[in-house]
Backbone as CSV, one residue per row, in Angstrom:
resi,resn,N_x,N_y,N_z,CA_x,CA_y,CA_z,C_x,C_y,C_z
1,MET,-24.736,10.992,-8.253,-24.339,9.601,-8.270,-23.385,9.343,-9.427
2,GLY,-22.416,8.474,-9.173,-21.466,8.100,-10.190,-21.969,6.923,-11.011
3,VAL,-21.120,6.453,-11.879,-21.431,5.298,-12.709,-20.834,4.067,-12.051
4,GLU,-21.626,3.009,-11.926,-21.115,1.775,-11.334,-20.042,1.184,-12.236
5,VAL,-18.966,0.664,-11.613,-17.846,0.068,-12.347,-17.631,-1.364,-11.880
6,THR,-16.934,-2.141,-12.694,-16.592,-3.507,-12.330,-15.306,-3.497,-11.527
7,CYS,-15.335,-4.120,-10.389,-14.163,-4.200,-9.516,-13.053,-4.991,-10.226
8,PRO,-11.796,-4.523,-10.189,-10.694,-5.269,-10.814,-10.583,-6.692,-10.260
9,THR,-10.109,-7.610,-11.084,-10.033,-9.018,-10.682,-9.084,-9.257,-9.516
10,ASP,-8.094,-8.384,-9.302,-7.181,-8.518,-8.162,-7.875,-8.287,-6.823
11,CYS,-8.991,-7.583,-6.850,-9.685,-7.198,-5.613,-10.655,-8.283,-5.152
12,ALA,-10.680,-8.520,-3.844,-11.728,-9.355,-3.269,-13.008,-8.532,-3.203
13,GLU,-12.839,-7.243,-2.908,-13.940,-6.283,-2.927,-13.362,-4.897,-3.169
14,CYS,-14.216,-4.010,-3.660,-13.789,-2.633,-3.901,-14.337,-1.720,-2.817
15,VAL,-13.768,-0.525,-2.764,-14.178,0.474,-1.780,-15.672,0.766,-1.934
16,SER,-16.150,0.851,-3.172,-17.573,1.031,-3.460,-17.844,0.559,-4.877
17,VAL,-19.103,0.506,-5.264,-19.455,0.087,-6.625,-19.101,1.171,-7.642
18,TYR,-18.684,2.349,-7.162,-18.308,3.457,-8.031,-16.798,3.667,-8.094
19,SER,-16.033,2.721,-7.556,-14.584,2.898,-7.452,-13.841,1.669,-7.961
20,TYR,-12.694,1.906,-8.610,-11.796,0.822,-9.008,-10.806,0.488,-7.893
21,ASP,-10.845,1.204,-6.763,-9.912,0.979,-5.657,-10.320,-0.238,-4.836
22,CYS,-9.342,-1.124,-4.613,-9.600,-2.309,-3.806,-9.720,-1.954,-2.326
23,ALA,-10.637,-2.621,-1.647,-10.729,-2.541,-0.186,-9.948,-3.706,0.413
24,SER,-9.818,-4.794,-0.367,-9.025,-5.955,0.032,-8.612,-6.707,-1.228
25,CYS,-7.564,-7.511,-1.097,-7.023,-8.264,-2.240,-7.596,-9.678,-2.265
26,ARG,-7.882,-10.169,-3.467,-8.375,-11.541,-3.628,-7.304,-12.538,-3.163
27,ASP,-6.054,-12.322,-3.578,-4.927,-13.166,-3.175,-4.405,-12.650,-1.828
28,THR,-4.575,-13.418,-0.780,-4.182,-12.978,0.563,-2.677,-12.892,0.747
29,ASN,-1.898,-13.328,-0.261,-0.444,-13.173,-0.213,0.009,-11.837,-0.806
30,LYS,-0.926,-11.069,-1.352,-0.592,-9.758,-1.914,-0.795,-8.672,-0.866
31,TYR,-0.192,-7.513,-1.147,-0.233,-6.373,-0.232,-1.097,-5.268,-0.812
32,LEU,-1.978,-4.701,-0.002,-2.848,-3.606,-0.415,-2.146,-2.277,-0.171
33,TYR,-2.127,-1.411,-1.196,-1.504,-0.086,-1.080,-2.206,0.876,-2.021
34,ASN,-2.756,1.925,-1.476,-3.455,2.946,-2.266,-4.491,2.350,-3.218
35,GLY,-5.242,1.377,-2.731,-6.331,0.809,-3.508,-5.939,-0.210,-4.558
36,LYS,-4.667,-0.621,-4.580,-4.171,-1.609,-5.550,-3.524,-2.772,-4.796
37,CYS,-3.433,-3.921,-5.448,-2.816,-5.109,-4.854,-1.454,-5.355,-5.493
38,TYR,-0.451,-5.585,-4.655,0.931,-5.755,-5.107,1.519,-7.054,-4.556
39,THR,2.373,-7.695,-5.365,3.122,-8.869,-4.903,4.192,-8.437,-3.911
40,THR,4.858,-7.319,-4.192,5.819,-6.704,-3.273,5.461,-5.227,-3.156
41,CYS,5.793,-4.638,-2.052,5.463,-3.225,-1.843,6.291,-2.339,-2.772
42,PRO,5.670,-1.294,-3.310,6.396,-0.363,-4.175,7.490,0.385,-3.409
43,SER,8.469,0.887,-4.129,9.520,1.702,-3.531,8.879,2.862,-2.784
44,GLY,9.411,3.170,-1.622,8.846,4.244,-0.809,7.817,3.753,0.191
45,SER,7.688,2.418,0.286,6.758,1.827,1.249,7.368,0.552,1.815
46,PHE,6.754,0.048,2.891,7.239,-1.185,3.519,6.066,-2.097,3.847
47,ARG,6.364,-3.394,4.004,5.344,-4.401,4.300,4.983,-4.388,5.778
48,THR,3.685,-4.539,6.048,3.204,-4.667,7.417,1.806,-5.283,7.359
49,THR,1.140,-5.382,8.487,-0.250,-5.837,8.525,-1.077,-4.818,9.298
50,ASP,-2.352,-4.749,8.968,-3.234,-3.844,9.699,-3.853,-4.576,10.890
51,SER,-4.770,-3.937,11.579,-5.352,-4.507,12.802,-6.134,-5.792,12.544
52,SER,-6.589,-6.005,11.317,-7.303,-7.242,11.000,-6.387,-8.278,10.351
53,ARG,-5.075,-8.047,10.441,-4.043,-8.955,9.939,-4.000,-9.023,8.414
54,THR,-4.550,-8.030,7.737,-4.471,-7.931,6.281,-3.099,-7.391,5.906
55,ARG,-2.480,-7.993,4.891,-1.176,-7.513,4.421,-1.353,-6.181,3.717
56,ILE,-0.580,-5.192,4.138,-0.639,-3.867,3.525,0.775,-3.322,3.342
57,CYS,0.891,-2.318,2.495,2.113,-1.532,2.376,1.824,-0.190,3.029
58,GLN,2.786,0.304,3.759,2.646,1.607,4.410,3.755,2.513,3.904
59,SER,3.446,3.769,3.684,4.435,4.724,3.174,5.562,4.936,4.167
60,CYS,6.779,5.087,3.628,7.943,5.407,4.455,7.810,6.829,4.995
61,HIS,8.568,7.120,6.033,8.661,8.471,6.580,9.134,9.413,5.480
62,SER,8.742,10.672,5.545,9.092,11.638,4.493,10.596,11.855,4.346
63,ASN,11.392,11.496,5.352,12.845,11.613,5.251,13.474,10.457,4.472
64,CYS,12.681,9.442,4.138,13.207,8.225,3.504,12.724,8.073,2.066
65,ASP,13.628,7.590,1.190,13.212,7.122,-0.137,12.776,5.671,-0.027
66,THR,13.555,4.875,0.707,13.209,3.482,0.983,13.386,3.243,2.479
67,CYS,12.661,2.239,2.999,12.717,1.984,4.443,12.349,0.536,4.726
68,ASP,12.570,0.118,5.973,12.150,-1.215,6.389,11.201,-1.152,7.586
69,GLY,10.607,0.014,7.810,9.638,0.180,8.888,9.249,1.638,9.047
70,ALA,8.389,1.882,10.029,7.876,3.235,10.270,8.912,4.090,10.995
71,GLY,8.823,5.381,10.797,9.678,6.321,11.513,10.917,6.710,10.740
72,ASN,11.476,7.857,11.111,12.636,8.376,10.385,13.929,7.642,10.707
73,THR,13.924,6.732,11.653,15.127,5.952,11.960,15.167,4.637,11.174
74,ARG,14.170,4.373,10.356,14.101,3.101,9.620,14.411,3.270,8.138
75,CYS,15.044,4.397,7.760,15.409,4.637,6.357,16.501,3.664,5.914
76,LEU,16.359,3.133,4.717,17.439,2.389,4.072,18.200,3.337,3.156
77,THR,17.450,4.245,2.519,18.050,5.335,1.744,17.295,6.618,2.094
78,CYS,18.028,7.707,2.146,17.425,8.994,2.513,16.748,9.646,1.318
79,ALA,15.729,10.437,1.609,15.052,11.198,0.571,16.010,12.230,0.003
80,THR,15.794,12.614,-1.240,16.630,13.626,-1.884,16.676,14.870,-1.008
81,ASN,17.868,15.429,-0.867,18.110,16.624,-0.061,17.980,16.411,1.451
82,LYS,17.960,15.151,1.891,17.920,14.845,3.322,19.273,14.259,3.709
83,ILE,19.796,14.616,4.853,21.088,14.112,5.328,20.848,12.976,6.283
84,LYS,21.614,11.904,6.132,21.475,10.745,6.994,22.279,10.923,8.264
């Protein structure tokens, strides 16, 4: 068993009592990505919603550094060493 931790204030709830990773964001205008809440999605990801309509960031395709959606045709900039 791990040590129980306090969920960060940005989180509505955490993945577990042993994790600092958010399962959802307290502010419903923020985006959940890799267990953290963001006002805007980090570079290398794009805004979308999951099946429960929660705002999330999803990683871009591996061919993209930046993108505006899923798939290798939605790159805004190509990944290093990738040809557009």
